[in-house]
DSSP file (Angstrom, degrees, kcal/mol; ACC not computed):
  #  RESIDUE AA STRUCTURE BP1 BP2  ACC     N-H-->O    O-->H-N    N-H-->O    O-->H-N    TCO  KAPPA ALPHA  PHI   PSI    X-CA   Y-CA   Z-CA
    1    1 A M              0   0    0      0, 0.0     0, 0.0     0, 0.0     0, 0.0   0.000 360.0 360.0 360.0  26.8  -13.3   -5.0  -11.0
    2    2 A N        +     0   0    0      2,-0.1     4,-0.1     1,-0.1     0, 0.0   0.819 360.0 152.2  56.2  36.2  -14.0   -1.7   -9.2
    3    3 A Q  S    S+     0   0    0      1,-0.3    -1,-0.1     2,-0.1     0, 0.0   0.838  80.1  25.3 -65.5 -30.3  -12.0   -2.6   -6.1
    4    4 A E  S    S+     0   0    0      1,-0.1    -1,-0.3     2,-0.1    -2,-0.1  -0.818  70.0 175.1-133.2  94.0  -11.4    1.1   -5.5
    5    5 A P        +     0   0    0      0, 0.0    -1,-0.1     0, 0.0    -2,-0.1   0.622  47.1 103.2 -77.8 -11.4  -14.2    3.1   -7.1
    6    6 A G  S    S-     0   0    0      1,-0.1    -2,-0.1     2,-0.1     2,-0.1  -0.153  76.2-104.2 -69.7 163.8  -13.0    6.5   -5.7
    7    7 A T     >  -     0   0    0      1,-0.1     4,-2.5    20,-0.0     5,-0.2  -0.324  37.9-101.2 -75.9 168.2  -11.2    9.2   -7.7
    8    8 A N  H  > S+     0   0    0      1,-0.2     4,-2.4     2,-0.2     5,-0.2   0.904 125.6  50.1 -57.3 -41.3   -7.5    9.7   -7.2
    9    9 A E  H  > S+     0   0    0      2,-0.2     4,-2.4     1,-0.2    -1,-0.2   0.901 110.2  49.1 -65.5 -41.7   -8.3   12.7   -5.0
   10   10 A E  H  > S+     0   0    0      2,-0.2     4,-2.4     1,-0.2    -2,-0.2   0.897 112.1  48.7 -65.7 -40.2  -10.7   10.8   -2.9
   11   11 A I  H  X S+     0   0    0     -4,-2.5     4,-2.7     2,-0.2     5,-0.2   0.932 111.8  48.7 -65.2 -45.7   -8.3    7.9   -2.4
   12   12 A A  H  X S+     0   0    0     -4,-2.4     4,-2.3    -5,-0.2    -2,-0.2   0.909 112.2  48.9 -61.2 -42.9   -5.4   10.3   -1.5
   13   13 A R  H  X S+     0   0    0     -4,-2.4     4,-2.4     2,-0.2     5,-0.3   0.922 112.3  48.4 -63.3 -44.8   -7.7   12.1    1.0
   14   14 A F  H  X S+     0   0    0     -4,-2.4     4,-3.0     1,-0.2     5,-0.4   0.933 113.2  47.2 -60.5 -47.5   -8.8    8.8    2.6
   15   15 A C  H  X S+     0   0    0     -4,-2.7     6,-1.7     1,-0.2     4,-1.7   0.866 113.5  48.0 -65.7 -35.8   -5.2    7.5    2.9
   16   16 A S  H  X S+     0   0    0     -4,-2.3     4,-0.7     4,-0.3    -1,-0.2   0.887 119.5  37.5 -73.4 -37.5   -4.0   10.7    4.4
   17   17 A T  H  < S+     0   0    0     -4,-2.4    -2,-0.2    -5,-0.2    -3,-0.2   0.881 125.6  36.7 -81.2 -37.4   -6.8   11.0    7.0
   18   18 A K  H  < S+     0   0    0     -4,-3.0    -3,-0.2    -5,-0.3    -2,-0.2   0.863 136.3  17.1 -82.3 -37.6   -7.1    7.3    7.8
   19   19 A F  H  < S-     0   0    0     -4,-1.7    -3,-0.2    -5,-0.4    -2,-0.1   0.302  96.2-119.1-122.0   7.6   -3.4    6.2    7.6
   20   20 A D     <  +     0   0    0     -4,-0.7     2,-0.3     1,-0.2    -4,-0.3   0.823  46.5 177.6  57.2  34.0   -1.5    9.5    7.8
   21   21 A V        +     0   0    0     -6,-1.7    -1,-0.2     1,-0.2    -2,-0.1  -0.528  15.3 163.2 -70.0 128.6    0.0    8.9    4.4
   22   22 A S        +     0   0    0     -2,-0.3    -1,-0.2     2,-0.1     3,-0.1   0.421  42.6  96.4-125.4  -4.5    2.2   11.8    3.4
   23   23 A F  S    S-     0   0    0      1,-0.1     2,-0.1     0, 0.0    -2,-0.0  -0.478  87.8 -85.8 -84.5 158.9    4.3   10.3    0.6
   24   24 A P        -     0   0    0      0, 0.0     2,-0.4     0, 0.0    -1,-0.1  -0.385  45.5-154.3 -63.8 139.4    3.4   10.7   -3.1
   25   25 A M        -     0   0    0     -2,-0.1     2,-0.1    -3,-0.1   -13,-0.1  -0.906  14.7-115.6-116.2 144.5    0.9    8.1   -4.4
   26   26 A M        -     0   0    0     -2,-0.4     2,-0.1     1,-0.1     3,-0.1  -0.364  33.8-108.9 -69.0 155.2    0.5    6.9   -7.9
   27   27 A A        -     0   0    0      1,-0.1     2,-0.1    -2,-0.1    -1,-0.1  -0.424  47.3 -83.4 -74.8 160.6   -2.8    7.5   -9.7
   28   28 A K        +     0   0    0     -2,-0.1     2,-0.3   -24,-0.0    -1,-0.1  -0.450  58.0 176.2 -64.5 138.4   -5.1    4.6  -10.3
   29   29 A I        -     0   0    0     -2,-0.1     2,-0.4    -3,-0.1     7,-0.1  -0.934  34.8-100.0-139.2 163.1   -4.1    2.6  -13.4
   30   30 A S        -     0   0    0      5,-0.4     7,-3.0    -2,-0.3    10,-0.3  -0.728  27.8-177.1 -85.4 132.6   -5.2   -0.5  -15.2
   31   31 A V        +     0   0    0     -2,-0.4     2,-0.3     5,-0.2    25,-0.3   0.413  68.4  26.2-108.0  -1.6   -3.0   -3.5  -14.5
   32   32 A K  S    S+     0   0    0     23,-0.1     3,-0.4     3,-0.1     5,-0.1  -0.939  92.2  34.1-148.4 167.4   -4.8   -5.9  -16.8
   33   33 A G  S >  S-     0   0    0     -2,-0.3     3,-1.5     1,-0.2    -3,-0.0  -0.174 101.6 -37.0  84.7-170.3   -6.9   -6.0  -20.0
   34   34 A K  T 3  S+     0   0    0      1,-0.3    -1,-0.2    -2,-0.0    -4,-0.0   0.747 136.1  47.3 -67.9 -24.9   -7.0   -3.9  -23.2
   35   35 A D  T 3  S+     0   0    0     -3,-0.4    -5,-0.4     2,-0.0    -1,-0.3  -0.021  79.3 156.5-106.2  30.9   -6.2   -0.6  -21.4
   36   36 A I    <   -     0   0    0     -3,-1.5    -5,-0.2    -5,-0.1    -3,-0.1  -0.283  48.9-110.2 -57.1 136.5   -3.3   -2.0  -19.4
   37   37 A H     >  -     0   0    0     -7,-3.0     4,-2.1     1,-0.1     3,-0.5  -0.404  24.7-116.7 -66.8 144.3   -0.9    0.7  -18.3
   38   38 A P  H  > S+     0   0    0      0, 0.0     4,-2.2     0, 0.0     5,-0.2   0.818 113.8  59.1 -54.3 -33.3    2.5    0.5  -20.1
   39   39 A L  H  > S+     0   0    0      1,-0.2     4,-2.6     2,-0.2     5,-0.1   0.944 110.1  40.9 -61.4 -47.0    4.3   -0.1  -16.8
   40   40 A Y  H  > S+     0   0    0     -3,-0.5     4,-2.0   -10,-0.3    -1,-0.2   0.790 109.9  58.4 -75.3 -26.4    2.3   -3.3  -16.1
   41   41 A K  H  X S+     0   0    0     -4,-2.1     4,-0.7     2,-0.2     7,-0.2   0.925 112.1  42.3 -62.6 -42.9    2.6   -4.3  -19.8
   42   42 A W  H >< S+     0   0    0     -4,-2.2     3,-0.7    -5,-0.2     7,-0.3   0.922 114.1  50.9 -68.1 -45.2    6.3   -4.2  -19.3
   43   43 A L  H 3< S+     0   0    0     -4,-2.6    -1,-0.2     1,-0.2    -2,-0.2   0.837 118.1  37.3 -62.1 -34.2    6.2   -5.9  -15.8
   44   44 A T  H 3< S+     0   0    0     -4,-2.0    10,-1.5    -5,-0.1     2,-0.6   0.431 102.6  76.8-102.4   0.3    4.1   -8.8  -17.0
   45   45 A N    XX  -     0   0    0     -3,-0.7     4,-2.6    -4,-0.7     3,-1.6  -0.926  56.1-162.0-122.4 111.1    5.4   -9.5  -20.5
   46   46 A K  H 3> S+     0   0    0     -2,-0.6     4,-2.5     1,-0.3    -1,-0.1   0.831  92.7  63.6 -57.9 -34.0    8.7  -11.3  -21.0
   47   47 A A  H 34 S+     0   0    0      1,-0.2    -1,-0.3     2,-0.2    -5,-0.1   0.780 114.5  33.7 -62.1 -24.7    9.0  -10.0  -24.6
   48   48 A E  H <4 S+     0   0    0     -3,-1.6    -2,-0.2    -7,-0.2    -1,-0.2   0.836 127.2  34.7 -97.1 -40.9    9.2   -6.5  -23.1
   49   49 A N  H  < S-     0   0    0     -4,-2.6    22,-0.4    -7,-0.3    -3,-0.2   0.638  91.2-137.7 -93.5 -14.1   11.1   -7.0  -19.8
   50   50 A G  S  < S+     0   0    0     -4,-2.5    -4,-0.1    -5,-0.3    -3,-0.1   0.520  84.0  71.1  75.3   5.3   13.4   -9.8  -21.0
   51   51 A V  S    S-     0   0    0      1,-0.3     2,-0.3    -6,-0.2    -5,-0.1   0.765  98.9 -28.9-119.0 -56.3   13.0  -11.9  -17.8
   52   52 A K        -     0   0    0     -9,-0.1    -1,-0.3    -7,-0.1     2,-0.3  -0.995  44.9-113.4-164.1 155.6    9.6  -13.5  -17.3
   53   53 A D        +     0   0    0     -2,-0.3     2,-0.3    -8,-0.2    -8,-0.2  -0.716  41.8 169.7 -85.7 146.2    5.9  -13.4  -18.0
   54   54 A S        -     0   0    0    -10,-1.5     2,-0.4    -2,-0.3    -8,-0.0  -0.974  26.5-134.6-150.9 164.3    3.7  -12.9  -14.9
   55   55 A K        -     0   0    0     -2,-0.3     2,-0.8   -10,-0.0   -23,-0.1  -0.968  22.4-123.4-121.8 138.9    0.1  -12.2  -14.1
   56   56 A V        +     0   0    0     -2,-0.4     3,-0.1   -25,-0.3    20,-0.0  -0.738  34.7 176.4 -78.2 113.7   -1.2   -9.7  -11.6
   57   57 A R        -     0   0    0     -2,-0.8     2,-0.3     1,-0.3    -1,-0.2   0.788  55.0 -30.1 -92.5 -31.3   -3.2  -11.9   -9.3
   58   58 A W  S >  S-     0   0    0      0, 0.0     3,-0.9     0, 0.0    -1,-0.3  -0.967  84.5 -51.4-171.7 172.7   -4.3   -9.5   -6.6
   59   59 A N  T 3  S+     0   0    0     -2,-0.3     3,-0.1     1,-0.2    -2,-0.0  -0.208 115.6  37.3 -54.6 153.7   -3.4   -6.3   -4.7
   60   60 A F  T 3  S+     0   0    0      1,-0.3    -1,-0.2    18,-0.0     2,-0.2   0.652  71.8 158.8  73.4  18.8    0.1   -6.3   -3.2
   61   61 A Q    <   -     0   0    0     -3,-0.9     2,-0.4    17,-0.1    -1,-0.3  -0.547  33.8-141.3 -61.9 136.2    1.8   -8.2   -6.1
   62   62 A K  E     -A   75   0A   0     13,-2.6    13,-3.0    -2,-0.2     2,-0.5  -0.900  18.5-168.0-113.9 133.7    5.4   -7.4   -5.7
   63   63 A Y  E     -A   74   0A   0     -2,-0.4     2,-0.6    11,-0.2    11,-0.2  -0.979  13.7-146.1-119.2 128.5    7.9   -6.7   -8.4
   64   64 A M  E     -A   73   0A   0      9,-3.0     8,-3.4    -2,-0.5     9,-1.2  -0.839  22.4-179.8 -96.7 118.7   11.6   -6.5   -7.7
   65   65 A I  E     -A   71   0A   0     -2,-0.6     6,-0.2     6,-0.2    -2,-0.0  -0.972  21.7-127.5-124.4 130.7   13.4   -4.0   -9.9
   66   66 A S    >   -     0   0    0      4,-2.9     3,-1.9    -2,-0.4     6,-0.0  -0.144  30.7-103.1 -70.3 168.3   17.1   -3.2   -9.8
   67   67 A E  T 3  S+     0   0    0      1,-0.3    -1,-0.1     2,-0.1    -2,-0.0   0.746 124.2  58.7 -62.2 -23.3   18.5    0.3   -9.5
   68   68 A E  T 3  S-     0   0    0      2,-0.1    -1,-0.3     1,-0.0    -2,-0.1   0.446 122.9-106.3 -85.9  -1.0   19.3    0.1  -13.2
   69   69 A G  S <  S+     0   0    0     -3,-1.9     2,-0.4     1,-0.3    -2,-0.1   0.677  73.0 140.4  86.3  18.0   15.6   -0.4  -13.9
   70   70 A Q        -     0   0    0    -20,-0.0    -4,-2.9     1,-0.0     2,-0.3  -0.769  56.6-116.7 -95.4 138.4   15.8   -4.1  -14.8
   71   71 A L  E     +A   65   0A   0     -2,-0.4    -6,-0.2   -22,-0.4     3,-0.1  -0.583  33.4 176.0 -69.9 129.0   13.1   -6.6  -13.7
   72   72 A I  E     -     0   0A   0     -8,-3.4     2,-0.3     1,-0.4    -1,-0.2   0.836  55.3 -50.3 -98.6 -50.9   14.6   -9.1  -11.3
   73   73 A D  E     -A   64   0A   0     -9,-1.2    -9,-3.0     2,-0.0    -1,-0.4  -0.965  46.5-115.5-171.0 176.7   11.6  -11.2  -10.3
   74   74 A S  E     -A   63   0A   0     -2,-0.3     2,-0.4   -11,-0.2   -11,-0.2  -0.939  16.0-151.8-129.9 157.1    8.1  -11.0   -8.9
   75   75 A V  E     -A   62   0A   0    -13,-3.0   -13,-2.6    -2,-0.3    -2,-0.0  -0.991  27.6-107.7-131.5 136.2    6.6  -12.2   -5.7
   76   76 A S    >   -     0   0    0     -2,-0.4     3,-1.3   -15,-0.2   -20,-0.1  -0.157  26.3-117.0 -62.6 154.8    3.0  -13.3   -5.2
   77   77 A P  T 3  S+     0   0    0      0, 0.0    -1,-0.1     0, 0.0   -16,-0.1   0.713 110.9  66.7 -66.2 -19.3    0.6  -11.1   -3.2
   78   78 A Q  T 3  S+     0   0    0      2,-0.1     2,-0.3   -20,-0.0   -17,-0.1   0.721  85.3  86.8 -74.5 -19.5    0.2  -13.8   -0.6
   79   79 A R  S <  S-     0   0    0     -3,-1.3    -4,-0.1   -19,-0.1   -17,-0.0  -0.598  83.1-120.9 -81.9 140.9    3.8  -13.4    0.5
   80   80 A V    >   -     0   0    0     -2,-0.3     3,-1.9     1,-0.1    -1,-0.1  -0.429  25.3-111.7 -75.1 155.3    4.7  -10.7    3.1
   81   81 A P  T 3  S+     0   0    0      0, 0.0    -1,-0.1     0, 0.0    -2,-0.0   0.768 116.9  58.7 -59.3 -24.9    7.2   -8.0    2.1
   82   82 A F  T 3  S+     0   0    0      4,-0.1    -2,-0.1     5,-0.1    -3,-0.0   0.166  75.7 139.4 -91.9  20.0    9.7   -9.5    4.6
   83   83 A T    X>  -     0   0    0     -3,-1.9     4,-2.4     1,-0.1     3,-0.6  -0.300  67.5-110.9 -61.5 150.1    9.7  -12.9    2.9
   84   84 A K  H 3> S+     0   0    0      1,-0.2     4,-2.8     2,-0.2     5,-0.3   0.842 114.9  57.6 -53.3 -41.2   13.2  -14.4    2.7
   85   85 A K  H 3> S+     0   0    0      1,-0.2     4,-1.6     2,-0.2    -1,-0.2   0.907 111.9  40.5 -59.0 -44.6   13.4  -14.0   -1.1
   86   86 A I  H <> S+     0   0    0     -3,-0.6     4,-2.4     2,-0.2    -2,-0.2   0.928 115.5  49.8 -72.4 -45.5   12.8  -10.2   -1.0
   87   87 A V  H  X S+     0   0    0     -4,-2.4     4,-2.5     1,-0.2    -2,-0.2   0.916 111.1  49.3 -61.3 -44.5   15.0   -9.7    2.1
   88   88 A Q  H  X S+     0   0    0     -4,-2.8     4,-1.6    -5,-0.2    -1,-0.2   0.906 110.6  50.8 -61.5 -42.3   17.9  -11.6    0.6
   89   89 A W  H  < S+     0   0    0     -4,-1.6    -1,-0.2    -5,-0.3    -2,-0.2   0.916 112.2  46.6 -62.9 -43.3   17.7   -9.7   -2.7
   90   90 A I  H  < S+     0   0    0     -4,-2.4    -2,-0.2     1,-0.2    -1,-0.2   0.914 112.5  49.7 -64.8 -41.9   17.7   -6.3   -0.8
   91   91 A E  H  <        0   0    0     -4,-2.5    -1,-0.2     1,-0.3    -2,-0.2   0.748 360.0 360.0 -72.2 -23.1   20.6   -7.4    1.3
   92   92 A E     <        0   0    0     -4,-1.6    -1,-0.3    -5,-0.2    -2,-0.2   0.506 360.0 360.0 -74.2 360.0   22.7   -8.5   -1.6
């Protein structure tokens, strides 16, 4: 839905100058629809991830993935990263 119309380079430049981002950033990818990126196809499809179906509702949707690369759960974008569910999972 054209939430970020810039190119990957323009986005990286904006983030580095506005927010001092210095870590590697992913390129823009499709998270829904016919051209969905394979990562999001796996994250949102129980037949592929073996855990659950989910829908990407908005930016900041969170997916909890184990060190072994297994999907554990997802957390809605309305929840803050320090929500109890996420913190408990990290601390375990």
